[in-house]
C-alpha positions as CSV (number, residue, x, y, z in Angstrom):
1,M,119.9,32.1,77.9
2,T,117.0,34.6,78.5
3,F,114.9,35.4,81.3
4,P,110.9,35.4,81.8
5,S,109.5,39.0,81.7
6,P,108.8,40.7,84.6
7,R,105.4,40.7,84.4
8,L,105.4,37.0,84.5
9,E,107.8,36.7,87.5
10,A,105.5,39.4,89.6
11,L,102.5,36.9,88.3
12,A,104.3,33.7,89.6
13,A,105.4,35.8,92.7
14,G,101.7,36.7,93.6
15,L,100.3,33.2,92.9
16,T,102.8,31.6,95.0
17,S,102.2,33.9,98.0
18,V,98.5,33.2,97.8
19,A,99.0,29.3,97.5
20,L,101.1,30.0,100.9
21,T,98.6,31.8,102.4
22,L,95.7,29.3,101.5
23,V,97.9,26.2,102.8
24,A,99.5,28.2,106.2
25,T,95.3,29.4,107.1
26,A,94.4,25.8,106.3
27,L,97.1,24.2,108.4
28,V,95.9,26.5,111.2
29,L,92.1,26.0,110.5
30,L,91.7,22.2,110.2
31,P,93.2,21.2,113.7
32,Q,90.8,23.7,115.3
33,R,88.1,22.2,113.1
34,L,88.7,18.6,113.6
35,A,88.9,19.4,117.4
36,Q,85.7,21.1,117.7
37,R,83.4,18.6,115.9
38,P,79.8,20.1,116.0
39,A,77.0,18.7,118.3
40,A,75.5,17.1,115.1
41,A,78.7,14.5,115.4
42,G,77.9,13.6,119.0
43,V,80.7,15.5,120.7
44,L,79.1,17.5,123.8
45,A,82.1,19.7,125.3
46,L,82.1,20.7,128.9
47,A,84.7,23.4,129.5
48,L,86.1,23.6,133.1
49,D,87.1,26.9,134.5
50,A,89.6,27.2,137.4
51,D,87.3,27.8,139.7
52,G,85.2,24.4,138.9
53,Q,82.6,26.3,136.9
54,L,81.3,24.5,133.6
55,R,80.4,25.9,130.5
56,V,78.9,24.6,127.7
57,W,78.5,26.0,124.2
58,N,80.3,29.2,126.0
59,R,77.5,29.4,128.5
60,P,77.9,28.7,132.5
61,I,75.9,25.8,133.6
62,R,75.2,25.2,137.4
63,A,76.3,22.3,139.1
64,N,72.3,21.2,139.6
65,D,71.8,21.5,135.7
66,L,74.7,18.8,135.3
67,P,72.6,15.7,135.8
68,V,69.6,16.8,133.5
69,L,72.3,17.7,130.7
70,L,73.9,14.2,131.1
71,A,70.3,12.5,131.0
72,Q,69.4,14.2,127.9
73,A,72.8,13.3,126.3
74,R,72.1,9.6,127.1
75,Q,68.9,9.8,125.1
76,R,70.7,10.6,121.9
77,D,72.9,7.8,120.2
78,G,76.7,7.9,120.0
79,V,77.2,11.0,122.4
80,I,80.8,11.8,124.0
81,L,81.5,13.8,126.3
82,R,84.7,16.1,126.2
83,L,86.0,18.0,129.0
84,V,88.5,21.0,128.4
85,P,89.8,22.4,131.5
86,E,91.8,25.6,131.5
87,T,95.6,25.6,132.3
88,S,95.1,27.2,135.5
89,T,92.3,24.1,136.5
90,P,93.9,22.7,139.4
91,W,94.3,18.6,138.5
92,G,91.7,17.6,141.6
93,A,88.8,19.5,140.0
94,V,89.7,18.1,136.6
95,Q,89.9,14.4,138.2
96,A,86.7,15.0,140.8
97,M,84.9,16.5,137.2
98,L,86.0,13.4,135.1
99,T,84.6,11.1,138.1
100,R,81.3,12.9,137.6
101,L,81.0,12.3,134.0
102,E,82.3,8.8,133.9
103,A,79.8,8.0,136.3
104,S,77.0,9.0,133.7
105,G,77.8,6.0,131.8
106,L,78.9,7.9,128.6
107,P,82.4,8.0,126.9
108,V,84.3,10.7,128.1
109,E,87.4,12.3,126.6
110,L,89.9,14.7,128.4
111,Q,91.5,17.5,126.0
112,L,94.3,18.9,127.9
113,P,95.5,22.6,126.7
C-alpha cells in the first residue's frame, strides 16, 4: 500500500480549506443579500430606532417627511415597505409605525431582529 506524496496531501488540504472558506462565506453573505434586496427590486427598508426615529438608507428622516416618502413610493410599481425595528424598540412604537405604513396602501413587511 502506497501513500500519496506529502506535496499532494498539502495541495489537497489547501484546496479543501479554500473550498470550505468559500462555502462558509456564501452561507453568511447569501441570506444578508437576499434580505437586503436593492431598492431597484422594489423594497423600501425603514429602520426604526428605539426612540421612534426612522432611517431610510441609514439616513434619519423626520416624521413630516414620511408622507412625502410614501407618496413617492406609491408612484412606483411593486414597491414593498419593510419595517426593521431595533431589538430595543418598544412593541407599541412598532405597532404605531405599522399602522401609519399600512395606511399608505402599500404592502408592508415586518422584519424582526
